[in-house]
VOKE-557068 format. One record per residue (C-alpha): residue in three letters; x negated, y negated, z negated. Coordinates in steps of 0.25 Angstrom, whole numbers, plus 5000, padded with zeros to 4 digits. Each point is the difference from the previous one (the first is absolute). Layout:
kevo | X | Y | Z
ALA | X | Y | Z
...
END
This chain:
kevo | X | Y | Z
MET | 4362 | 4314 | 3851
LYS | 4993 | 4993 | 5011
PHE | 4989 | 5011 | 5000
LYS | 5011 | 5011 | 5002
SER | 5007 | 4992 | 5011
LEU | 4987 | 4998 | 5007
LEU | 4996 | 5015 | 4999
PHE | 5014 | 5004 | 5005
ILE | 4998 | 4991 | 5012
LEU | 4986 | 5006 | 5003
LEU | 5005 | 5014 | 4999
LEU | 5012 | 4997 | 5009
THR | 4991 | 4994 | 5010
GLY | 4991 | 5012 | 5000
PHE | 5011 | 5009 | 5001
CYS | 5006 | 4993 | 5012
TYR | 4987 | 5000 | 5007
SER | 4998 | 5014 | 4998
GLN | 5014 | 5003 | 5006
LYS | 4996 | 4993 | 5013
VAL | 4989 | 5010 | 5003
LYS | 5008 | 5012 | 5002
PRO | 4993 | 5013 | 5003
VAL | 5001 | 5005 | 5015
THR | 5003 | 5014 | 5004
ILE | 4997 | 5005 | 5014
TYR | 5008 | 5012 | 5004
LEU | 4992 | 5006 | 5012
ASN | 5004 | 5011 | 5009
ASP | 4987 | 5003 | 5006
ARG | 5005 | 5012 | 5008
LEU | 5010 | 4991 | 5007
TYR | 4989 | 4990 | 5004
LEU | 4991 | 5012 | 5005
LYS | 5012 | 5006 | 5008
THR | 5003 | 4987 | 5007
ALA | 4985 | 4998 | 5003
THR | 4998 | 5014 | 5005
ASP | 5013 | 4999 | 5009
THR | 4996 | 4986 | 5006
ILE | 4985 | 5004 | 5003
ARG | 5005 | 5013 | 5006
GLU | 5009 | 4992 | 5010
ILE | 4989 | 4990 | 5003
ILE | 4990 | 5011 | 5003
ALA | 5010 | 5007 | 5010
LEU | 5002 | 4986 | 5006
GLN | 4985 | 4998 | 5002
GLN | 4999 | 5014 | 5007
LYS | 5013 | 4997 | 5009
LEU | 4993 | 4987 | 5004
LYS | 4987 | 5007 | 5003
LEU | 4992 | 4988 | 4993
VAL | 4985 | 5001 | 5002
ASP | 4990 | 4997 | 4989
GLN | 4991 | 4988 | 5002
PRO | 4985 | 5003 | 4999
GLN | 4996 | 4985 | 4999
ALA | 5013 | 4995 | 4993
ALA | 4993 | 4989 | 4992
THR | 4987 | 4995 | 4995
VAL | 4995 | 5000 | 4985
GLY | 4987 | 4992 | 4999
ASN | 4992 | 5004 | 5012
HIS | 5006 | 5013 | 5003
TYR | 5012 | 5006 | 5007
VAL | 5011 | 5007 | 4992
LYS | 5009 | 5011 | 5005
GLY | 5015 | 4999 | 4999
ILE | 5008 | 5013 | 5000
HIS | 5015 | 5003 | 5000
VAL | 5003 | 5010 | 4989
GLY | 5009 | 5008 | 5009
ASN | 4988 | 5004 | 5009
HIS | 4993 | 5007 | 4988
TYR | 5009 | 5003 | 4989
LYS | 5014 | 5006 | 4996
VAL | 5007 | 4994 | 4988
GLU | 4997 | 5014 | 4993
ASP | 4985 | 4997 | 5002
LEU | 5001 | 4987 | 4992
THR | 5000 | 4996 | 4985
LEU | 5010 | 4989 | 4998
VAL | 5000 | 4990 | 4989
SER | 5012 | 4991 | 4998
ILE | 4999 | 4986 | 4994
PRO | 5014 | 4994 | 4997
VAL | 5003 | 4986 | 5005
PHE | 5009 | 4992 | 4991
ARG | 5008 | 4987 | 5003
ILE | 5000 | 4987 | 4992
GLU | 5014 | 4998 | 4995
ARG | 5008 | 4988 | 5004
PRO | 5002 | 4994 | 4986
ALA | 4985 | 4997 | 5000
TYR | 5003 | 4989 | 5010
PHE | 5006 | 4991 | 4989
ALA | 4996 | 5007 | 4987
TYR | 4985 | 5005 | 5002
ASP | 4989 | 4990 | 4995
TYR | 4986 | 5001 | 4994
ASP | 5006 | 5001 | 4986
THR | 5008 | 5013 | 5003
ASN | 4995 | 5014 | 5004
ILE | 5001 | 5004 | 5014
GLU | 5003 | 5015 | 4996
SER | 5014 | 4995 | 4997
TYR | 5003 | 4996 | 5015
ILE | 4994 | 5013 | 5007
ALA | 5011 | 5010 | 5005
PHE | 4993 | 5012 | 4995
ASN | 5012 | 5009 | 5000
GLU | 5007 | 4996 | 5013
ARG | 5003 | 5012 | 5009
LEU | 4988 | 5005 | 5008
LYS | 4997 | 4989 | 5011
TYR | 4986 | 4997 | 5003
GLN | 4987 | 5007 | 4999
ARG | 4985 | 5000 | 5005
THR | 4995 | 5014 | 5003
LEU | 4986 | 5004 | 5000
LEU | 4995 | 5011 | 5009
PHE | 4988 | 5009 | 4996
THR | 4993 | 5011 | 5007
GLY | 4993 | 5007 | 4989
THR | 4994 | 4989 | 4992
LYS | 4999 | 4990 | 5012
LEU | 5010 | 4989 | 5001
LEU | 5005 | 4999 | 5014
GLY | 5008 | 4987 | 4997
SER | 5014 | 4996 | 4995
ILE | 5014 | 4997 | 5006
SER | 5011 | 4992 | 4995
ILE | 5014 | 5007 | 4999
PRO | 5008 | 4994 | 5006
ASN | 4992 | 4993 | 5011
THR | 4998 | 4986 | 4995
GLU | 5003 | 4993 | 5013
TYR | 5012 | 5008 | 5002
GLU | 5005 | 4997 | 4986
GLN | 4997 | 4985 | 5001
ASP | 5008 | 5000 | 5013
ARG | 5012 | 5006 | 4993
ILE | 4998 | 4990 | 4989
TYR | 4999 | 4988 | 5009
SER | 5011 | 5004 | 5009
GLY | 5001 | 4994 | 5014
THR | 4986 | 4995 | 5000
ASP | 4994 | 5010 | 5010
LEU | 4988 | 5002 | 4991
ILE | 4997 | 5013 | 5008
SER | 5004 | 4996 | 5014
ASN | 4986 | 4999 | 5004
LEU | 4995 | 5014 | 4994
ASP | 4997 | 5011 | 5010
LYS | 5007 | 5013 | 5000
ALA | 4989 | 5007 | 4993
HIS | 5000 | 4990 | 4988
TYR | 5006 | 5010 | 4991
ALA | 4992 | 5011 | 5004
ASN | 4987 | 4991 | 4998
SER | 5003 | 4999 | 4985
LEU | 4992 | 5013 | 4999
PHE | 4988 | 4994 | 5008
PHE | 4988 | 4999 | 4991
TYR | 4986 | 4995 | 5001
GLU | 4989 | 5009 | 4995
ASP | 4992 | 4996 | 4989
SER | 5010 | 4990 | 4995
GLU | 5003 | 5006 | 4986
VAL | 5005 | 4991 | 4989
GLU | 4993 | 5004 | 4987
ALA | 5012 | 4996 | 4991
TYR | 5009 | 5010 | 5009
LYS | 4989 | 5011 | 5000
ALA | 5000 | 5001 | 4985
MET | 5015 | 5003 | 5000
LEU | 4998 | 5014 | 5005
THR | 4995 | 5005 | 4987
ASP | 5004 | 4989 | 4990
ARG | 5010 | 5005 | 4990
ASN | 4998 | 4989 | 4990
HIS | 5007 | 4988 | 5007
PHE | 5014 | 4998 | 5007
TYR | 4998 | 4991 | 5012
PHE | 5010 | 4992 | 5008
GLU | 5001 | 4988 | 5009
LEU | 5010 | 4989 | 5001
PHE | 5007 | 4997 | 5014
GLY | 4995 | 4988 | 5007
LEU | 4987 | 4999 | 4992
ASP | 4991 | 5007 | 5010
GLY | 4986 | 5004 | 4995
PHE | 5004 | 5000 | 4985
LEU | 4999 | 5012 | 4992
PHE | 5007 | 5002 | 4986
ASP | 4997 | 5011 | 4990
ILE | 5005 | 5004 | 4986
GLU | 4990 | 5004 | 4990
GLN | 5004 | 5003 | 4986
GLY | 5013 | 4994 | 5001
LYS | 4995 | 4987 | 5006
ILE | 5001 | 4995 | 5015
TYR | 4987 | 4995 | 5007
ALA | 4999 | 4993 | 5013
GLN | 4989 | 4998 | 5010
PHE | 4998 | 4996 | 5015
ILE | 4993 | 5011 | 5008
GLY | 5004 | 4995 | 5014
ASP | 4992 | 4993 | 5011
PHE | 4997 | 4986 | 4995
GLY | 4998 | 4995 | 5015
GLY | 5011 | 4989 | 5003
LEU | 5002 | 4997 | 4985
LEU | 4990 | 4988 | 5001
GLY | 5009 | 4987 | 5000
PRO | 4997 | 4989 | 5010
GLU | 4995 | 4990 | 4988
GLN | 4993 | 5011 | 4992
THR | 4985 | 4998 | 4998
PRO | 4991 | 5013 | 5001
GLU | 4999 | 4999 | 4985
GLN | 5015 | 4999 | 4998
TYR | 5001 | 5012 | 5009
ALA | 4990 | 5008 | 4992
ALA | 5007 | 4997 | 4987
MET | 5013 | 5004 | 5006
GLN | 4994 | 5013 | 5005
HIS | 4995 | 5003 | 4986
ASN | 5013 | 4997 | 4993
LEU | 5008 | 5008 | 5009
GLY | 4991 | 5012 | 5001
THR | 4998 | 5001 | 4985
ARG | 5010 | 5010 | 4993
ALA | 5008 | 4993 | 4989
PRO | 5013 | 5002 | 4992
ILE | 5011 | 4996 | 5009
ASN | 5005 | 4988 | 4993
ASP | 4986 | 4994 | 4998
TYR | 4997 | 5003 | 5015
VAL | 5013 | 4993 | 5005
ARG | 4997 | 4988 | 4992
LYS | 4985 | 4999 | 5003
ASN | 5003 | 5001 | 5015
ASP | 5012 | 4991 | 5000
MET | 5009 | 5010 | 5007
ILE | 5013 | 4995 | 4995
THR | 5005 | 4993 | 5013
ARG | 4997 | 5013 | 5008
ILE | 5008 | 5008 | 4989
LYS | 5012 | 4991 | 5001
GLN | 5000 | 5001 | 5015
LEU | 4999 | 5015 | 4999
ALA | 5012 | 5000 | 4991
LEU | 5008 | 4993 | 5011
GLY | 4996 | 5011 | 5010
CYS | 4990 | 4990 | 5007
TYR | 4989 | 5010 | 5004
ILE | 4993 | 4993 | 5011
LEU | 4990 | 4989 | 4995
ASP | 4999 | 4991 | 5013
TRP | 5015 | 4998 | 5001
ASP | 5008 | 4988 | 4994
ASN | 5003 | 5006 | 4987
PRO | 5008 | 4992 | 4990
ALA | 4995 | 4991 | 4989
VAL | 5000 | 5007 | 4987
PRO | 5004 | 4994 | 4986
PRO | 4989 | 4992 | 4993
SER | 4991 | 5009 | 4991
LYS | 4998 | 4996 | 4986
GLY | 4985 | 5002 | 5002
THR | 4989 | 5008 | 4994
ALA | 4998 | 4992 | 4987
GLY | 5006 | 5009 | 4990
PRO | 4995 | 5014 | 4996
THR | 5001 | 5012 | 5009
PRO | 5013 | 5008 | 4997
GLU | 4998 | 5014 | 4994
GLY | 5002 | 5011 | 5010
ALA | 5010 | 5010 | 4999
VAL | 4997 | 5014 | 4996
VAL | 5003 | 5009 | 5012
THR | 5002 | 5015 | 5000
VAL | 5001 | 5009 | 5012
VAL | 5010 | 5012 | 4999
LYS | 5000 | 5010 | 5012
VAL | 5014 | 5005 | 5003
LYS | 5005 | 5011 | 5010
END
């Protein structure tokens, strides 16, 4: 009798746990993303031409040589370009209290919110010119942080300059998206430089941005190298978040605190990473019209 009771408890526990890991379905209208990107880029190109912005032959230095900076509108029409849209999703507000290392983060991503944000890659042929955030990140943060005048010091060409790119500054992870049909890519709003992809129903994470500025004031070179390795190594999203101790940032993003160096609120204490990493949800992408 005791054995049967124990077996029932084990079966019930297993069933309850399996219920926690609910599958996720993303309903994607990629035509709507592409139309939004096309209309926005056409508008910015027209603005660049109206302002008569000039290319900069020595816009920056890479290593020991100068790099040219170009305004897209001086060379291309939107019809000349191939655009690739990367959806940008939000962390949902309940994550502030409910998310911890023993739960899976997929449950707190607003995958099916109406189209809000995206990063758009601009290709000419197989060459990646650069990428643009739609809507413009600074203007969007100014809307979120109402009354703070985040954009008061920006010049009138700031919006037009979102299509100003340096030559020879291609991001390898972005270049692959022109032809890659085996992964679905997305980003999370507020996590700049991080790229997420879905492969065979599982989400993976990786940092592909600039590591400059991530070195903390008390980090040794060895600690910085380890951090760089961990962040730059693609891994399943729940393993990745745990290994890089990202829970505080995720909880701040859940509250809409998108600027790192502001006085963001304290977050509820974490249970820590002692337990097993939670099983990730199975994610399916369904394209809709």
